[in-house]
N, C-alpha and C positions, 0 to 999 in steps of 0.2 A: 663741178669745174676741178681738174690735176692743176696744181699750178706751175706755166711752163721753167725748169730753169737756165741757169745758164752754161752752154757747154764750160770746162774748163781750157779747151784747146784755142778756144773764143776769147779768152781774159787777155786782157793786156797784158805788154811785158811783165811791167809794174811789180804785179801779180805772181809773177812766176818763182818769186823767192819764196812767199808762202806758202805755196804750192810746194813748192821741194821741201818743203819743213814738214806739213803734211804727210808726204811720204815717207819719210821718216816712221811712224805711225803702223803705218797700213802694209798689206803682206799683198802685193801685189802691185796691181794698175788704182793709181789713188783716182782715179775717173769713176772707177764702181764702188767706194769706199763716202764718196762725198757729194754732196747738192749743192749747186754755188747759185749766188742771185750779186748779179754786178748791176749797184746804180752807178751810170755815166754821170749823170749829174753832182753829185755832189764825192766821184769817184773814192765809193769806195766797192768794198765786196765782202759778202760772210757766203762761208761756207760751214754745211750742220752735217755730223758725223754720226750713228747714232750706234746705240752701245744693247744689248738685251732689254736695259731695265732705263735708259737712259736718252738722253737727243741731247746734243752738246751744238753751241752758236758760236762760230771766230767768225770777231768780226774785225775788216781790218782797213786801213786805209795809211799805204806806206805813205805819201807825198804829205799828206794833212792839206788842205782845203779852206781857199781863198771865198767867204758867201758875202754879198753884199746883195744891202737890200734898196732898189731899186722903184721909187714915186713917181712918176708927173713926168720919167724920165730922167733923174740927177739919180745920183745915187746919196744915201741920206746914213744908209750905214755901213758900217762892213769888220770883218772880223776872221781871223788867220784862225784856221782850226791846227792842230800836230798832231804830223802825225799818231796812229795811235790800235794798236789789239789788244783785242779781249774773246772775254769767252762766257757764257753760262752755260746752267742746265737745267735742263727740264727734267724731271720723271712722265716715263709715256704713256704711264695709265696711273687712274689716280686712286690711293692708298682706300681700302673699303672706311663704306661712308661718306667718303669724300668725292663732291663732283667739281674735282678743278685738280687741277697739277702740281707737283711742290715743286722750286725751282728755287736756283742761289745761283751770285757771282760767284763767278772761279779768278782767277789774277788778272790785271789788265796794265798796261801801260803805253807807254811809246813804244813806236813800231821798231823791233830789234830784238833780235836772234834769243838775248835774255829775257825778252818776256813768252817770248815763247817758250824758252826752257818752264818759264815758273806755269804758262800756263799748261805743260804736257806732263808736270808733275804734280796740278791738280788731277787734274781726268785722271791723270794716275791713280792718284790716294781717294777719289770719287769712287770708281771702280773694287779697291780694295774691299775684302768681304774679312769681318772678325772670324779665328780658328776660334771654337766649341775644343774647352780644354778637355785631356783626354783621363776618365778616371783612374784617379791613384791605386786601384786595388780594384781585379775583375774578382767575384764573385767564383768561387769554387763549384759552388756543392749547387746543383743545378734547381733546387729548389727556392733559393735565392736568385736564381737566374730570371725568370718570369718576369719580376719587373726591375727591372735590368732597366731597357730600355725609354722608361716613363720618365716625363718627368715626376722630378723633384721638386718637391714645394719649397724646400729649404736652400735649393738653390740659394746662391748667394757669390759673386765674381770679384 
């Protein structure tokens, strides 16, 4: 059964700012790139973004949260959770021979645009791939060309 996600347009106003930040990295309507889950109980939202290789989960609590533990009608404990913005990344498919997907934490911290910038840079860094250096010389003789595109066992970086 597919999980039902929360429509971005129905999110409380306090999440509008983070949605506008996500819009910065989307071409077109942000709602076509993001799945949203909103938890009213603890006033947080998570946004799932997908690339070809990875799934990013951005978790957000703009105003913090006050949690109270109640036993027998009396408050026995309370805590104030600060505002929060953070992100995790998960591979969309397992590597050969593995039956799990790998993941990692990206930057997190207090809910702020500065934290968003660090997260955005982390996403960009995760998506970049290394460039293979071009060989210093190209063989001119066709006989030398036959094995030119095969990997060398003596390759060093």
